[in-house]
C-alpha positions as CSV (number, residue, x, y, z in Angstrom):
1,M,-4.3,16.4,18.7
2,T,-6.1,13.2,19.8
3,H,-4.9,9.7,18.7
4,R,-8.0,9.3,16.6
5,T,-7.4,12.6,14.7
6,G,-3.8,11.7,14.2
7,F,-4.8,8.4,12.7
8,L,-7.6,9.7,10.5
9,L,-5.6,12.6,9.0
10,P,-3.4,10.4,6.8
11,W,-6.4,8.4,5.6
12,L,-8.3,11.5,4.7
13,T,-5.3,12.9,2.9
14,L,-5.0,9.6,1.0
15,A,-8.7,9.7,0.0
16,L,-8.3,13.3,-1.3
17,G,-5.1,12.6,-3.1
18,L,-6.4,9.5,-4.8
19,S,-9.5,11.3,-5.9
20,V,-7.4,14.0,-7.5
21,V,-5.1,11.4,-9.2
22,W,-8.1,9.4,-10.5
23,V,-9.9,12.5,-11.8
24,G,-6.6,13.9,-13.3
25,Q,-5.8,10.5,-14.9
26,A,-9.2,10.0,-16.4
27,G,-8.6,8.7,-19.9
28,Q,-4.9,8.4,-19.2
29,G,-4.9,4.6,-19.0
30,Y,-3.7,3.6,-15.6
31,T,-3.9,-0.1,-14.9
32,T,-5.0,-2.1,-11.9
33,T,-3.9,-5.5,-10.8
34,I,-4.3,-7.8,-7.8
35,Y,-1.2,-9.6,-6.5
36,E,-1.3,-12.4,-3.8
37,G,1.7,-13.8,-2.1
38,Q,4.0,-14.0,0.8
39,I,6.1,-11.0,1.9
40,K,9.7,-11.7,1.1
41,A,11.1,-8.3,2.1
42,V,9.9,-5.0,3.5
43,K,11.9,-1.8,2.7
44,I,11.0,1.5,4.4
45,V,12.6,4.4,2.6
46,K,11.1,7.5,4.2
47,C,9.2,8.3,7.4
48,G,7.4,11.3,8.8
49,M,7.4,12.7,12.3
50,Q,4.5,10.6,13.5
51,P,3.8,6.8,13.4
52,G,2.0,5.8,10.3
53,L,3.8,8.3,8.0
54,C,6.3,5.9,6.5
55,E,6.5,4.6,2.9
56,G,8.5,2.1,1.0
57,S,7.9,-1.2,-0.7
58,I,7.4,-4.9,-0.3
59,I,8.6,-7.8,-2.3
60,L,5.9,-10.4,-2.8
61,A,6.9,-14.0,-3.5
62,R,4.0,-15.3,-5.7
63,Q,3.5,-19.0,-6.2
64,G,4.1,-20.0,-9.8
65,S,5.2,-16.5,-10.8
66,E,8.0,-14.0,-10.5
67,D,8.5,-12.0,-7.3
68,T,6.8,-8.6,-7.5
69,Q,7.8,-5.3,-5.9
70,V,4.8,-3.3,-4.7
71,E,5.2,0.3,-3.6
72,V,3.5,1.2,-0.3
73,R,2.9,4.9,0.0
74,I,1.7,7.0,3.0
75,G,-2.0,6.3,3.5
76,T,-2.1,2.9,1.8
77,W,-4.9,1.0,3.5
78,I,-3.3,-2.0,5.2
79,K,-6.0,-4.2,6.8
80,R,-5.8,-7.2,9.1
81,G,-9.4,-8.2,9.8
82,G,-11.1,-5.0,11.0
83,N,-7.8,-3.3,12.1
84,F,-5.9,-0.8,10.0
85,L,-2.1,-1.1,10.2
86,T,0.9,0.7,8.7
87,I,3.9,-0.5,6.6
88,E,5.9,-0.7,9.9
89,D,3.5,-3.5,11.0
90,L,4.3,-5.7,8.0
91,N,6.6,-8.7,8.5
92,I,8.5,-11.1,6.3
93,G,6.3,-14.2,5.8
94,D,2.9,-12.4,6.0
95,Q,0.4,-13.7,3.4
96,V,-1.2,-10.7,1.7
97,K,-3.3,-9.6,-1.2
98,A,-2.4,-6.3,-2.8
99,Q,-4.9,-4.4,-4.9
100,T,-2.7,-2.1,-7.0
101,F,-2.7,0.5,-9.7
102,R,0.1,1.7,-12.0
103,L,0.1,5.2,-13.6
104,P,1.7,5.6,-17.0
105,G,5.4,5.7,-16.8
106,E,5.7,4.0,-13.4
107,T,7.9,0.9,-13.1
108,N,6.3,-0.7,-10.1
109,P,2.6,-1.0,-9.1
110,R,1.4,1.0,-6.1
111,A,-0.7,-0.7,-3.4
112,A,-4.1,1.0,-2.9
113,I,-5.3,-1.7,-0.4
114,L,-3.2,-4.4,1.2
115,E,-5.1,-7.2,3.0
116,F,-3.8,-10.1,5.0
117,T,-5.1,-13.4,3.6
118,R,-4.1,-15.4,6.7
119,P,-4.1,-14.3,10.4
C-alpha cells in the first residue's frame, strides 16, 4: 500500500461514516458548536496499527469561559494551513478552532474539523 493510499483510507472512511451518521440522525436533533482556544491537554486513548489511527480528546482553555473537552476520533480533519495532521501532532499550547457536533446522549462534543488559528 502506498503512503497516499494509507493516508486517504482513514479520510474516506470518515466521510462515509459521517454521511451515515448524518443521514441516520436526520431529525434526531444533533447540535453543532464552534470552540476556540488553546490546547491545555491532549489525551490519546486508543491507537490502530498505522500512524493516524489514534483517537482521544483535547482540553481547550477558552478565554472568558470554562475549559471544554472535545473528543477527537479517528479521521477527524486536523488542518494546519494546507497540511492535514493527526491527534499525535497536537501539542499543549496550540491555538485551535474546533468545529464540533454532539449526538443526543453524548456528554462531550466531537470534533469534525480542527484548525490551527496561529502557526
